C-alpha positions in Angstrom: 1.5 33.4 31.4 -1.6 33.5 30.1 -0.1 33.0 26.2 2.2 30.3 27.6 -1.8 28.5 29.0 -3.2 29.3 26.0 0.0 27.2 24.3 -1.1 24.9 26.7 -4.6 24.9 25.7 -3.7 24.7 22.2 -2.0 22.1 22.0 -3.8 19.8 24.9 -6.8 20.6 22.3 -5.2 18.6 19.4 -4.2 15.8 20.5 -7.8 15.3 22.0 -8.8 15.9 18.4 -6.7 13.0 16.8 -7.9 10.6 20.2 -11.3 11.8 19.6 -11.3 10.9 16.0 -9.5 7.3 16.2 -12.0 6.8 19.6 -15.5 7.3 17.4 -13.3 5.5 14.7 -12.9 3.2 17.3 -16.7 2.9 17.7 -18.5 3.5 14.7 -16.0 0.8 12.8 -16.8 -0.6 9.3 -14.6 -2.7 7.3 -14.8 -1.2 3.7 -12.4 -1.7 0.0 -12.4 0.9 -2.9 -11.0 0.2 -5.6 -8.3 3.6 -6.6 -7.9 2.3 -10.7 -7.4 -0.1 -12.8 -6.6 -0.8 -16.3 -7.5 -4.1 -18.6 -5.6 -5.5 -22.1 -4.6 -8.1 -24.2 -1.0 -9.4 -24.1 1.3 -11.0 -27.5 -0.6 -14.4 -25.3 -4.2 -13.0 -26.8 -4.7 -13.5 -23.0 -7.2 -10.4 -21.0 -5.1 -8.8 -18.3 -7.0 -6.6 -15.5 -4.9 -5.0 -12.8 -5.1 -2.4 -10.5 -5.6 -1.6 -6.7 -7.4 -1.5 -3.7 -6.8 0.1 -0.7 -8.5 -0.4 2.7 -10.5 2.8 3.0 -12.7 1.5 6.4 -11.5 1.3 9.9 -10.7 -3.1 10.5 -8.6 -5.0 9.4 -9.4 -7.8 6.0 -8.2 -10.5 4.6 -8.2 -12.6 1.4 -9.7 -9.7 -0.6 -11.1 -11.3 -3.6 -11.2 -9.1 -6.6 -13.9 -10.5 -8.8 -14.6 -9.3 -13.1 -17.1 -9.7 -15.4 -16.3 -9.5 -18.5 -19.5 -8.7 -21.7 -18.9 -8.0 -25.1 -19.6 -4.9 -27.4 -23.5 -6.3 -26.4 -23.9 -5.6 -22.9 -23.5 -9.4 -23.4 -21.2 -11.4 -20.7 -18.7 -13.7 -22.5 -16.8 -15.0 -19.4 -15.7 -14.7 -15.6 -12.9 -14.5 -13.5 -11.1 -14.0 -9.5 -8.1 -13.6 -7.9 -6.6 -12.1 -5.1 -5.1 -8.9 -3.5 -0.8 -9.6 -3.8 -1.7 -8.7 -0.3 -3.5 -11.6 2.4 -3.9 -9.2 5.2 -5.0 -6.2 4.0 -4.5 -3.4 7.2 -7.1 -0.2 7.8 -5.5 2.0 6.0 -3.1 0.3 2.9 -3.5 -0.8 -0.3 -2.5 -3.6 -2.1 -2.3 -4.2 -6.3 -4.0 -7.6 -8.1 -4.5 -9.0 -11.5 -6.4 -10.6 -13.0 -6.0 -13.2 -15.2 -8.8 -14.4 -18.7 -6.7 -17.2 -20.3 -9.4 -18.4 -22.8 -7.7 -16.1 -25.7 -11.2 -16.7 -28.2 -13.4 -14.9 -25.5 -10.3 -12.6 -24.8 -11.4 -11.4 -28.2 -14.8 -10.6 -27.5 -13.9 -8.6 -23.9 -15.4 -4.9 -24.9 -15.2 -4.0 -21.2 -15.6 -5.5 -17.6 -16.9 -4.9 -14.1 -15.7 -5.9 -11.2 -16.9 -6.8 -7.3 -14.9 -7.8 -3.8 -15.6 -9.5 -1.6 -13.6 -9.8 1.7 -13.3 -11.3 4.9 -12.4 -9.0 8.8 -9.3 -10.0 10.1 -9.3 -8.8 14.1 -5.6 -9.8 14.3 -4.0 -7.3 12.1 -0.2 -7.9 11.5 2.3 -6.3 14.2 4.8 -4.0 11.9 8.3 -6.1 11.3 9.7 -5.6 7.8 11.4 -2.5 6.1 12.3 -1.7 2.1 15.3 -0.1 3.4 16.4 0.5 -0.8 15.1 0.1 -4.3 16.0 0.4 -7.5 15.2 0.2 -11.5 16.9 -0.8 -14.9 15.7 -1.7 -17.9 17.3 -5.2 -19.5 18.4 -6.1 -22.7 15.3 -7.9 -23.2 13.4 -4.8 -22.6 12.5 -6.2 -18.9 11.8 -3.8 -16.2 14.0 -5.2 -12.9 13.4 -3.7 -9.5 16.1 -4.6 -7.2 16.6 -3.5 -3.3 16.9 -4.5 0.2 14.3 -5.6 2.6 14.9 -6.5 7.0 13.3 -7.6 9.6 13.0 -5.5 12.6 10.9 -7.4 14.4 11.8 -9.6 17.7 11.5 -12.4 15.8 12.5 -14.9 12.6 10.2 -14.0 10.0 8.9 -16.7 6.6 7.8 -16.4 3.5 9.9 -13.2 3.2 6.9 -11.7 0.1 7.7 -8.3 -1.5 5.1 -6.8 -4.0 5.5 -3.6 -6.6 2.3 -1.6 -8.3 3.8 0.1 -11.1 1.9 3.6 -12.1 1.5 5.6 -15.9 2.1 8.9 -15.6 -1.5 9.8 -14.4 -1.1 7.5 -11.8 -2.9 4.5 -13.2 -1.6 1.0 -12.0 -0.1 -0.5 -15.9 1.1 -3.9 -14.3 2.6 -5.6 -10.7 4.5 -8.2 -9.8 6.1 -9.7 -6.6 8.6 -12.5 -5.8 10.0 -14.0 -2.3 13.4 -11.8 -0.5 16.4 -14.2 -0.5 16.1 -15.8 1.1 12.8 -15.9 2.4 13.2 -16.5 6.2 15.8 -14.4 8.5 16.2 -13.8 11.9 15.3 -10.8 13.1 17.7 -7.2 12.8 18.9 -9.5 9.4 18.4 -8.3 5.7 17.5 -10.0 2.6 17.6 -9.0 -1.3 15.2 -8.4 -4.1 14.4 -8.7 -7.5 10.7 -8.1 -8.8 10.7 -8.4 -12.9 7.9 -6.9 -15.6 7.6 -8.3 -18.8 8.5 -5.8 -22.0 4.6 -5.5 -23.4 4.4 -3.0 -20.6 7.1 -1.2 -19.6 6.9 1.5 -22.0 3.9 2.5 -19.6 5.4 2.5 -16.4 6.0 6.1 -14.8 6.6 5.1 -11.4 6.5 2.2 -9.0 6.0 1.5 -4.8 6.9 -2.0 -3.3 4.8 -2.9 -0.4 5.8 -6.4 1.0 4.9 -8.9 4.6 5.8 -12.1 5.4 3.6 -14.7 7.7 4.9 -12.6 10.6 5.7 -9.4 10.1 3.8 -6.3 7.6 5.5 -3.6 6.0 6.6 -0.4 8.2 4.2 1.7 6.1 4.9 5.7 5.5 2.9 8.0 8.2 -0.5 8.4 7.1 -1.0 11.9 5.0 -3.6 13.0 8.0 -1.8 13.3 10.2 1.3 15.2 9.3 -0.6 18.0 9.4 -1.2 18.0 13.7 1.9 16.8 13.9 3.8 19.7 12.4 1.3 21.8 14.2 1.8 19.7 17.9 5.8 20.3 17.2 6.0 23.8 16.6 4.1 25.0 18.9 5.8 22.6 21.2 9.4 24.2 20.1 7.5 27.9 21.1 7.0 27.5 24.3 10.4 25.3 24.9 12.0 28.8 23.5 10.6 30.7 25.5 11.7 29.3 28.5 15.0 29.2 27.1 14.7 32.8 26.3 13.3 33.8 29.9 16.6 32.1 31.5 18.9 33.7 29.2 19.9 30.6 27.1 19.7 32.3 24.0 19.7 36.0 22.8 17.1 38.0 20.0 
């Protein structure tokens, strides 16, 4: 009986720790965006691109995450600036989004030696409910050398959804972002419990660098359902294991299982 009580106490302690962390985070709420990776290159058109990925690393939902690039020559002289927004309009806590900056002035693009990035954003207290699910996706390279990412998305919410945007982030074998792309599902508006297809195309000059990709999505009403956050996996596994031990011991005492 004492061992059983110890197990119950351990479970309660683990649950209390998770709740305490969540409560402490809500008290000390802070907004923060982290740039996970980025890379710059000149395209076949002579334009300079910067592609990268940002993550909401704070504990407040954000919207309109704006990335500004300042471009320098080899003497650290500013040659131009450009800005863009993260592909996800709403960046929930812990979520990631790619971005792409474009410098279309070919003369200034040729002068770029390096660049710096700055981020601004707005707080979005309401956030977005999770109502979209990526059911499946696959990729192939077509005859033109372009990469096609095709798949299917479902509205798992209770209301119709509109302007469903699907976004792909492409990585090299080191995990650095080398490209990104987005599209609207077909159809872009659909009812609850319905599905839609999508196709995202990455142009040929970046395709040889791609080792993997990730997909996210959002609509006017919903965010996509994420994978289980990594910081919860171990506590939940431990809780599930302890609960299984308790059930097993009870069944063993009742003689329903054998050893």
